[in-house]
N, CA, C and O atoms as CSV, one atom per row, in Angstrom:
chain,resi,resn,atom,element,x,y,z
A,1,MET,N,N,0.616,-1.037,-0.278
A,1,MET,CA,C,-0.126,-0.462,0.146
A,1,MET,C,C,0.735,1.238,0.172
A,1,MET,O,O,1.447,1.322,1.173
A,2,THR,N,N,0.779,2.634,-0.800
A,2,THR,CA,C,1.718,3.164,-0.891
A,2,THR,C,C,0.654,4.883,0.185
A,2,THR,O,O,-0.399,4.673,0.786
A,3,ALA,N,N,0.915,5.443,0.159
A,3,ALA,CA,C,1.794,6.429,1.019
A,3,ALA,C,C,-0.016,7.205,1.091
A,3,ALA,O,O,-0.781,7.471,2.018
A,4,ASN,N,N,-0.083,7.335,-0.379
A,4,ASN,CA,C,-1.938,8.108,-0.459
A,4,ASN,C,C,-2.626,6.540,-0.442
A,4,ASN,O,O,-3.360,6.764,0.521
A,5,GLU,N,N,-2.865,5.430,-0.718
A,5,GLU,CA,C,-3.202,4.823,-0.552
A,5,GLU,C,C,-4.164,4.693,0.759
A,5,GLU,O,O,-5.358,4.666,1.059
A,6,ARG,N,N,-2.656,4.619,1.438
A,6,ARG,CA,C,-3.143,4.597,3.202
A,6,ARG,C,C,-4.183,6.052,3.712
A,6,ARG,O,O,-5.182,6.295,4.389
A,7,ARG,N,N,-3.307,6.647,2.987
A,7,ARG,CA,C,-4.167,8.205,3.550
A,7,ARG,C,C,-5.881,8.085,3.061
A,7,ARG,O,O,-6.853,8.209,3.806
A,8,ASN,N,N,-5.882,7.904,2.092
A,8,ASN,CA,C,-6.623,7.260,1.386
A,8,ASN,C,C,-8.062,6.021,2.444
A,8,ASN,O,O,-9.052,6.326,3.109
A,9,ALA,N,N,-7.809,5.477,2.300
A,9,ALA,CA,C,-8.414,3.979,3.398
A,9,ALA,C,C,-8.129,5.157,5.314
A,9,ALA,O,O,-9.108,5.375,6.028
A,10,ILE,N,N,-7.057,5.546,5.607
A,10,ILE,CA,C,-7.520,6.633,7.046
A,10,ILE,C,C,-9.060,7.133,7.228
A,10,ILE,O,O,-10.038,6.957,7.955
A,11,LEU,N,N,-8.479,8.136,5.684
A,11,LEU,CA,C,-9.901,8.644,5.831
A,11,LEU,C,C,-11.401,8.710,5.472
A,11,LEU,O,O,-12.376,9.449,5.608
A,12,GLU,N,N,-10.978,7.312,4.840
A,12,GLU,CA,C,-12.957,6.606,5.417
A,12,GLU,C,C,-12.763,5.886,6.459
A,12,GLU,O,O,-13.728,5.795,7.218
A,13,VAL,N,N,-12.038,5.469,6.675
A,13,VAL,CA,C,-12.013,4.102,8.416
A,13,VAL,C,C,-12.510,5.301,9.557
A,13,VAL,O,O,-13.310,4.952,10.424
A,14,LEU,N,N,-11.908,7.010,9.520
A,14,LEU,CA,C,-12.275,7.771,10.500
A,14,LEU,C,C,-13.933,8.799,10.001
A,14,LEU,O,O,-14.723,9.430,10.703
A,15,CYS,N,N,-13.870,8.486,8.184
A,15,CYS,CA,C,-15.258,9.141,8.269
A,15,CYS,C,C,-16.094,8.170,8.563
A,15,CYS,O,O,-17.199,8.610,8.880
A,16,LEU,N,N,-15.975,6.582,8.593
A,16,LEU,CA,C,-17.018,5.734,9.287
A,16,LEU,C,C,-17.219,5.831,10.459
A,16,LEU,O,O,-18.378,5.805,10.871
A,17,ARG,N,N,-16.288,5.952,11.209
A,17,ARG,CA,C,-16.168,5.690,12.838
A,17,ARG,C,C,-15.772,7.245,13.667
A,17,ARG,O,O,-15.614,7.523,14.856
A,18,ARG,N,N,-15.716,7.964,12.541
A,18,ARG,CA,C,-16.063,9.414,13.298
A,18,ARG,C,C,-14.672,10.085,14.824
A,18,ARG,O,O,-14.554,11.151,15.429
A,19,PHE,N,N,-14.110,9.097,14.848
A,19,PHE,CA,C,-13.028,9.193,15.902
A,19,PHE,C,C,-12.411,7.828,16.355
A,19,PHE,O,O,-12.872,6.789,16.829
A,20,GLU,N,N,-11.394,8.198,16.068
A,20,GLU,CA,C,-9.953,6.923,16.301
A,20,GLU,C,C,-8.920,7.203,17.377
A,20,GLU,O,O,-8.960,8.379,17.737
A,21,THR,N,N,-7.913,6.390,18.060
A,21,THR,CA,C,-6.830,6.945,18.052
A,21,THR,C,C,-5.580,6.303,17.373
A,21,THR,O,O,-5.627,5.156,16.929
A,22,VAL,N,N,-4.276,7.208,17.297
A,22,VAL,CA,C,-3.266,6.961,16.650
A,22,VAL,C,C,-3.103,5.347,16.602
A,22,VAL,O,O,-3.215,4.664,15.584
A,23,GLU,N,N,-2.713,4.705,18.383
A,23,GLU,CA,C,-2.448,3.696,18.354
A,23,GLU,C,C,-3.140,2.762,17.466
A,23,GLU,O,O,-2.475,2.036,16.727
A,24,ASN,N,N,-4.525,2.712,17.474
A,24,ASN,CA,C,-5.177,1.685,17.115
A,24,ASN,C,C,-5.084,1.509,15.053
A,24,ASN,O,O,-5.128,0.502,14.346
A,25,LEU,N,N,-4.916,3.312,14.619
A,25,LEU,CA,C,-4.859,3.294,13.171
A,25,LEU,C,C,-3.372,2.944,12.746
A,25,LEU,O,O,-3.355,2.594,11.566
A,26,ALA,N,N,-2.497,2.934,13.158
A,26,ALA,CA,C,-1.089,2.368,13.724
A,26,ALA,C,C,-1.468,1.081,12.872
A,26,ALA,O,O,-1.527,0.668,11.714
A,27,PHE,N,N,-1.776,0.565,14.729
A,27,PHE,CA,C,-1.997,-1.389,14.295
A,27,PHE,C,C,-2.431,-1.629,13.428
A,27,PHE,O,O,-1.862,-2.570,12.875
A,28,GLU,N,N,-3.826,-0.978,12.560
A,28,GLU,CA,C,-4.720,-1.226,11.317
A,28,GLU,C,C,-3.839,-1.256,10.471
A,28,GLU,O,O,-3.579,-2.345,9.959
A,29,PHE,N,N,-3.084,-0.026,10.051
A,29,PHE,CA,C,-2.558,-0.690,8.800
A,29,PHE,C,C,-0.236,-0.539,9.356
A,29,PHE,O,O,0.771,-0.039,8.854
A,30,GLY,N,N,-0.495,-1.111,10.245
A,30,GLY,CA,C,0.925,-1.651,9.880
A,30,GLY,C,C,1.943,-0.770,10.229
A,30,GLY,O,O,3.020,-1.191,9.806
A,31,VAL,N,N,2.033,0.224,10.796
A,31,VAL,CA,C,3.569,1.430,10.960
A,31,VAL,C,C,2.959,2.295,12.112
A,31,VAL,O,O,1.823,2.339,12.583
A,32,SER,N,N,3.999,2.899,12.371
A,32,SER,CA,C,4.359,3.426,13.338
A,32,SER,C,C,3.192,4.774,13.567
A,32,SER,O,O,2.740,5.636,12.813
A,33,GLY,N,N,2.983,4.402,15.129
A,33,GLY,CA,C,2.637,6.124,15.375
A,33,GLY,C,C,2.672,7.657,14.481
A,33,GLY,O,O,1.950,8.509,13.962
A,34,ARG,N,N,4.261,7.230,14.777
A,34,ARG,CA,C,4.942,8.905,14.028
A,34,ARG,C,C,4.510,9.119,12.364
A,34,ARG,O,O,4.572,10.204,11.784
A,35,THR,N,N,4.085,7.901,11.781
A,35,THR,CA,C,3.710,7.598,10.381
A,35,THR,C,C,2.424,7.966,10.160
A,35,THR,O,O,2.073,8.706,9.241
A,36,ILE,N,N,1.474,7.319,11.230
A,36,ILE,CA,C,-0.049,8.275,11.669
A,36,ILE,C,C,-0.295,9.347,11.607
A,36,ILE,O,O,-1.206,9.797,10.913
A,37,ARG,N,N,0.475,10.022,12.332
A,37,ARG,CA,C,0.705,11.637,12.962
A,37,ARG,C,C,1.136,12.134,11.514
A,37,ARG,O,O,0.371,12.958,11.013
A,38,ASN,N,N,2.028,11.832,10.914
A,38,ASN,CA,C,2.422,12.626,9.838
A,38,ASN,C,C,1.119,12.516,8.595
A,38,ASN,O,O,0.715,13.425,7.869
A,39,ASP,N,N,0.735,11.333,8.645
A,39,ASP,CA,C,-0.840,11.314,7.666
A,39,ASP,C,C,-2.074,12.298,8.026
A,39,ASP,O,O,-2.919,13.027,7.507
A,40,VAL,N,N,-1.694,11.915,9.021
A,40,VAL,CA,C,-3.047,13.128,9.844
A,40,VAL,C,C,-2.829,14.302,9.341
A,40,VAL,O,O,-3.453,15.047,8.585
A,41,LEU,N,N,-1.855,14.341,9.879
A,41,LEU,CA,C,-0.896,16.072,9.615
A,41,LEU,C,C,-2.037,16.562,8.180
A,41,LEU,O,O,-3.004,17.286,7.946
A,42,ILE,N,N,-1.067,15.541,7.477
A,42,ILE,CA,C,-0.919,15.706,5.368
A,42,ILE,C,C,-3.020,15.677,5.257
A,42,ILE,O,O,-3.627,16.668,4.851
A,43,LEU,N,N,-3.536,14.765,5.569
A,43,LEU,CA,C,-5.150,15.139,5.917
A,43,LEU,C,C,-6.036,15.842,5.968
A,43,LEU,O,O,-7.159,15.927,5.470
A,44,SER,N,N,-4.939,16.790,7.175
A,44,SER,CA,C,-5.440,17.581,7.587
A,44,SER,C,C,-5.834,19.087,7.456
A,44,SER,O,O,-6.554,19.860,8.087
A,45,CYS,N,N,-5.023,19.152,6.335
A,45,CYS,CA,C,-4.594,20.318,5.133
A,45,CYS,C,C,-5.823,20.554,4.044
A,45,CYS,O,O,-5.880,21.639,3.466
A,46,GLU,N,N,-6.829,19.498,3.767
A,46,GLU,CA,C,-7.781,19.121,3.161
A,46,GLU,C,C,-9.176,19.188,3.449
A,46,GLU,O,O,-10.192,19.589,2.880
A,47,TYR,N,N,-8.688,18.341,5.176
A,47,TYR,CA,C,-10.037,17.880,5.238
A,47,TYR,C,C,-10.617,18.019,6.786
A,47,TYR,O,O,-9.804,18.019,7.711
A,48,PRO,N,N,-11.748,18.114,6.997
A,48,PRO,CA,C,-11.667,18.734,8.685
A,48,PRO,C,C,-12.193,17.801,9.492
A,48,PRO,O,O,-13.274,17.413,9.936
A,49,ILE,N,N,-10.271,17.433,9.541
A,49,ILE,CA,C,-9.730,16.384,10.028
A,49,ILE,C,C,-8.928,17.053,11.692
A,49,ILE,O,O,-8.130,17.990,11.715
A,50,TYR,N,N,-9.405,16.285,12.921
A,50,TYR,CA,C,-8.777,17.073,14.201
A,50,TYR,C,C,-8.426,16.133,15.242
A,50,TYR,O,O,-8.883,15.129,15.788
A,51,THR,N,N,-7.184,17.065,15.288
A,51,THR,CA,C,-6.810,15.812,16.819
A,51,THR,C,C,-6.741,16.798,18.120
A,51,THR,O,O,-6.615,18.023,18.106
A,52,ALA,N,N,-6.873,15.812,19.405
A,52,ALA,CA,C,-6.934,16.172,20.646
A,52,ALA,C,C,-6.300,15.555,21.623
A,52,ALA,O,O,-6.832,14.588,22.167
A,53,LYS,N,N,-5.199,15.958,21.965
A,53,LYS,CA,C,-4.411,15.330,23.134
A,53,LYS,C,C,-4.885,14.693,24.356
A,53,LYS,O,O,-6.071,14.860,24.638
A,54,GLY,N,N,-4.106,13.943,25.182
A,54,GLY,CA,C,-4.681,13.586,26.900
A,54,GLY,C,C,-6.063,12.375,26.630
A,54,GLY,O,O,-6.482,11.544,25.824
A,55,ASN,N,N,-6.285,12.870,27.665
A,55,ASN,CA,C,-7.419,11.654,28.161
A,55,ASN,C,C,-8.323,12.128,26.862
A,55,ASN,O,O,-8.146,13.227,26.336
A,56,GLY,N,N,-9.380,11.115,26.370
A,56,GLY,CA,C,-10.152,11.188,25.358
A,56,GLY,C,C,-9.996,11.526,24.120
A,56,GLY,O,O,-10.807,11.497,23.194
A,57,GLY,N,N,-8.499,11.969,24.161
A,57,GLY,CA,C,-7.878,12.455,22.813
A,57,GLY,C,C,-7.688,11.367,21.727
A,57,GLY,O,O,-7.818,10.149,21.856
A,58,GLY,N,N,-7.448,11.875,20.948
A,58,GLY,CA,C,-7.189,10.896,19.425
A,58,GLY,C,C,-7.771,12.077,18.216
A,58,GLY,O,O,-7.801,13.304,18.297
A,59,ILE,N,N,-8.164,11.245,17.196
A,59,ILE,CA,C,-8.120,11.997,15.791
A,59,ILE,C,C,-9.763,12.223,15.525
A,59,ILE,O,O,-10.523,11.289,15.782
A,60,ARG,N,N,-10.197,13.272,15.093
A,60,ARG,CA,C,-12.325,12.643,15.230
A,60,ARG,C,C,-12.307,14.314,13.267
A,60,ARG,O,O,-11.698,15.298,12.846
A,61,VAL,N,N,-13.142,13.643,13.036
A,61,VAL,CA,C,-13.330,14.332,11.498
A,61,VAL,C,C,-14.969,15.029,12.078
A,61,VAL,O,O,-15.850,14.450,12.713
A,62,ASP,N,N,-14.927,16.369,11.602
A,62,ASP,CA,C,-15.660,17.288,11.669
A,62,ASP,C,C,-17.103,16.631,11.536
A,62,ASP,O,O,-17.203,16.134,10.414
A,63,GLY,N,N,-18.575,16.410,12.506
A,63,GLY,CA,C,-19.536,15.595,12.225
A,63,GLY,C,C,-20.555,16.056,11.059
A,63,GLY,O,O,-21.373,15.211,10.694
A,64,ASN,N,N,-20.574,17.375,10.420
A,64,ASN,CA,C,-20.856,17.048,9.158
A,64,ASN,C,C,-20.604,16.755,8.150
A,64,ASN,O,O,-21.172,16.732,7.058
A,65,TYR,N,N,-19.066,16.346,8.796
A,65,TYR,CA,C,-18.173,15.896,6.921
A,65,TYR,C,C,-18.379,14.340,6.719
A,65,TYR,O,O,-18.160,13.508,7.599
A,66,ARG,N,N,-18.847,14.046,5.395
A,66,ARG,CA,C,-19.201,12.481,4.977
A,66,ARG,C,C,-18.187,12.636,3.248
A,66,ARG,O,O,-18.323,13.351,2.255
A,67,LEU,N,N,-17.425,11.782,3.563
A,67,LEU,CA,C,-16.497,11.483,2.342
A,67,LEU,C,C,-18.123,11.010,0.791
A,67,LEU,O,O,-19.057,10.217,0.677
A,68,GLY,N,N,-17.343,12.385,-0.182
A,68,GLY,CA,C,-18.395,12.204,-0.992
A,68,GLY,C,C,-19.815,12.729,-1.330
A,68,GLY,O,O,-20.415,12.921,-2.387
A,69,LYS,N,N,-20.139,12.898,0.086
A,69,LYS,CA,C,-21.242,13.219,0.262
A,69,LYS,C,C,-22.224,14.467,-0.302
A,69,LYS,O,O,-21.654,15.409,0.249
A,70,SER,N,N,-23.074,14.929,-0.874
A,70,SER,CA,C,-23.193,15.682,-0.788
A,70,SER,C,C,-24.950,16.171,0.280
A,70,SER,O,O,-25.817,15.452,0.777
A,71,PHE,N,N,-24.778,17.668,0.224
A,71,PHE,CA,C,-25.868,17.619,1.393
A,71,PHE,C,C,-27.253,18.711,0.516
A,71,PHE,O,O,-27.055,19.106,-0.633
A,72,LEU,N,N,-28.163,18.953,1.040
A,72,LEU,CA,C,-28.851,19.572,1.268
A,72,LEU,C,C,-28.890,21.313,0.772
A,72,LEU,O,O,-28.076,21.965,1.426
A,73,LYS,N,N,-29.352,21.801,0.176
A,73,LYS,CA,C,-28.786,23.186,0.786
A,73,LYS,C,C,-30.354,23.523,1.240
A,73,LYS,O,O,-31.409,22.901,1.117
A,74,GLY,N,N,-29.835,25.382,2.083
A,74,GLY,CA,C,-30.732,25.249,3.210
A,74,GLY,C,C,-32.145,25.459,3.041
A,74,GLY,O,O,-32.990,25.308,3.924
A,75,GLU,N,N,-32.333,25.786,1.950
A,75,GLU,CA,C,-33.360,26.213,0.800
A,75,GLU,C,C,-34.270,24.917,0.781
A,75,GLU,O,O,-35.422,24.835,1.205
A,76,GLN,N,N,-33.465,23.872,0.168
A,76,GLN,CA,C,-33.425,22.648,-0.141
A,76,GLN,C,C,-34.474,21.774,1.218
A,76,GLN,O,O,-35.476,21.095,1.443
A,77,GLN,N,N,-33.536,22.313,1.674
A,77,GLN,CA,C,-33.943,21.457,3.715
A,77,GLN,C,C,-34.881,21.974,4.308
A,77,GLN,O,O,-35.757,21.388,4.945
A,78,GLU,N,N,-34.743,23.231,4.119
A,78,GLU,CA,C,-36.462,24.225,4.489
A,78,GLU,C,C,-37.582,23.610,3.971
A,78,GLU,O,O,-38.494,23.218,4.699
A,79,LEU,N,N,-37.589,23.436,2.173
A,79,LEU,CA,C,-39.000,23.643,2.275
A,79,LEU,C,C,-38.717,21.739,2.318
A,79,LEU,O,O,-38.397,22.004,1.159
A,80,LEU,N,N,-38.553,20.359,2.483
A,80,LEU,CA,C,-38.364,19.082,3.092
A,80,LEU,C,C,-39.235,19.127,4.592
A,80,LEU,O,O,-40.210,18.574,5.101
A,81,GLN,N,N,-38.244,20.126,4.925
A,81,GLN,CA,C,-39.304,20.491,6.567
A,81,GLN,C,C,-40.410,20.920,6.954
A,81,GLN,O,O,-40.926,20.657,8.041
A,82,ARG,N,N,-40.865,21.619,6.088
A,82,ARG,CA,C,-42.493,22.279,6.001
A,82,ARG,C,C,-43.515,21.393,5.139
A,82,ARG,O,O,-44.732,21.522,5.274
A,83,LEU,N,N,-42.949,20.510,4.269
A,83,LEU,CA,C,-43.823,19.802,4.008
A,83,LEU,C,C,-44.132,18.118,4.650
A,83,LEU,O,O,-45.108,17.384,4.802
A,84,LEU,N,N,-43.567,18.100,4.744
A,84,LEU,CA,C,-42.767,16.702,6.187
A,84,LEU,C,C,-44.071,16.564,6.856
A,84,LEU,O,O,-44.487,15.407,6.909
A,85,PRO,N,N,-44.923,17.613,7.459
A,85,PRO,CA,C,-46.267,17.546,8.473
A,85,PRO,C,C,-47.170,16.830,7.090
A,85,PRO,O,O,-48.047,15.993,7.310
A,86,GLU,N,N,-46.893,17.190,5.957
A,86,GLU,CA,C,-48.689,17.325,5.208
A,86,GLU,C,C,-48.571,15.384,4.883
A,86,GLU,O,O,-49.500,14.761,4.369
A,87,LEU,N,N,-47.300,14.762,5.300
A,87,LEU,CA,C,-47.094,13.196,5.006
A,87,LEU,C,C,-47.402,12.473,5.809
A,87,LEU,O,O,-47.660,13.039,6.872
A,88,ASN,N,N,-47.532,11.168,5.819
A,88,ASN,CA,C,-48.387,10.000,6.034
A,88,ASN,C,C,-47.945,9.230,6.391
A,88,ASN,O,O,-47.990,8.656,5.303
A,89,GLY,N,N,-47.252,8.224,7.278
A,89,GLY,CA,C,-46.917,6.906,6.942
A,89,GLY,C,C,-45.734,6.834,6.210
A,89,GLY,O,O,-44.801,7.542,6.588
A,90,LYS,N,N,-45.584,6.095,5.205
A,90,LYS,CA,C,-44.038,5.460,4.312
A,90,LYS,C,C,-43.534,6.361,4.028
A,90,LYS,O,O,-42.332,6.526,4.237
A,91,ASP,N,N,-44.538,7.514,3.276
A,91,ASP,CA,C,-44.143,9.435,2.548
A,91,ASP,C,C,-43.039,9.614,3.912
A,91,ASP,O,O,-41.880,9.211,3.819
A,92,ALA,N,N,-43.523,10.216,5.067
A,92,ALA,CA,C,-42.925,10.367,6.184
A,92,ALA,C,C,-42.029,10.224,6.510
A,92,ALA,O,O,-41.105,10.988,6.792
A,93,GLU,N,N,-42.196,8.824,6.535
A,93,GLU,CA,C,-40.685,8.008,6.840
A,93,GLU,C,C,-39.582,8.214,6.007
A,93,GLU,O,O,-38.525,8.445,6.595
A,94,VAL,N,N,-39.560,8.186,4.690
A,94,VAL,CA,C,-39.123,8.185,3.781
A,94,VAL,C,C,-39.013,9.977,3.984
A,94,VAL,O,O,-38.528,10.215,5.090
A,95,MET,N,N,-39.205,10.729,3.524
A,95,MET,CA,C,-38.769,12.103,4.267
A,95,MET,C,C,-37.713,12.331,5.216
A,95,MET,O,O,-36.596,12.847,5.243
A,96,LYS,N,N,-38.543,11.718,6.011
A,96,LYS,CA,C,-37.583,11.862,7.045
A,96,LYS,C,C,-36.196,11.344,7.364
A,96,LYS,O,O,-35.464,11.678,8.296
A,97,SER,N,N,-35.920,10.194,6.111
A,97,SER,CA,C,-34.745,9.382,5.982
A,97,SER,C,C,-33.667,10.471,5.353
A,97,SER,O,O,-32.450,10.618,5.467
A,98,ILE,N,N,-34.895,11.281,4.510
A,98,ILE,CA,C,-33.921,11.941,3.192
A,98,ILE,C,C,-33.310,13.659,3.722
A,98,ILE,O,O,-32.345,14.388,3.492
A,99,LEU,N,N,-34.782,13.682,4.684
A,99,LEU,CA,C,-33.487,14.697,6.065
A,99,LEU,C,C,-32.292,14.603,6.348
A,99,LEU,O,O,-31.365,15.350,6.035
A,100,ASN,N,N,-32.298,13.032,7.366
A,100,ASN,CA,C,-31.294,12.486,7.755
A,100,ASN,C,C,-29.877,12.239,7.160
A,100,ASN,O,O,-28.820,12.378,7.775
A,101,THR,N,N,-30.021,11.860,5.890
A,101,THR,CA,C,-29.314,11.237,5.271
A,101,THR,C,C,-28.196,12.470,4.968
A,101,THR,O,O,-27.022,12.511,5.335
A,102,PHE,N,N,-29.131,13.692,3.992
A,102,PHE,CA,C,-28.991,14.687,3.475
A,102,PHE,C,C,-28.910,15.944,3.980
A,102,PHE,O,O,-28.516,16.842,3.236
A,103,GLY,N,N,-29.248,16.207,5.247
A,103,GLY,CA,C,-29.404,17.299,5.643
A,103,GLY,C,C,-27.975,17.763,6.576
A,103,GLY,O,O,-26.920,17.159,6.773
A,104,LEU,N,N,-28.407,18.942,6.981
A,104,LEU,CA,C,-26.904,18.787,8.033
A,104,LEU,C,C,-27.349,19.871,8.924
A,104,LEU,O,O,-27.927,20.958,8.911
A,105,LYS,N,N,-26.520,18.617,10.072
A,105,LYS,CA,C,-26.748,18.824,11.285
A,105,LYS,C,C,-27.382,20.010,11.670
A,105,LYS,O,O,-28.489,20.194,11.164
A,106,GLY,N,N,-26.944,20.885,12.460
A,106,GLY,CA,C,-26.666,22.382,11.646
A,106,GLY,C,C,-28.113,22.683,11.661
A,106,GLY,O,O,-28.547,23.349,12.601
A,107,GLU,N,N,-28.469,22.499,11.248
A,107,GLU,CA,C,-29.871,22.600,10.220
A,107,GLU,C,C,-31.101,22.311,10.628
A,107,GLU,O,O,-32.090,23.045,10.622
A,108,ARG,N,N,-30.980,21.016,11.044
A,108,ARG,CA,C,-32.342,20.588,11.220
A,108,ARG,C,C,-33.512,20.499,12.443
A,108,ARG,O,O,-33.466,19.959,13.548
A,109,LYS,N,N,-34.411,21.143,11.872
A,109,LYS,CA,C,-34.956,20.854,13.252
A,109,LYS,C,C,-36.084,19.888,14.266
A,109,LYS,O,O,-36.137,20.076,15.482
């Protein structure tokens, strides 16, 4: 695995898990903690990845970031939220799943 392939894999793992430790990633990818820290530093220049030291520390991805995912624009999300009370049964459940999947967390009501 090349360094770029490993970094892409690390990004995928972080987007899936949302949080991980350097030690776990080093073990999983068979590299040193120093290599993971360097990879995370490089990834953090392009992606919303943050690190924290100490108890409870590790590597986090911004809560709204999803790899390759598009989000609803504010007006799109507002329209769907206004339409939701008019829906019943399965249609309401589908609309909720659309809002949960593609809506920004900070924009949800």
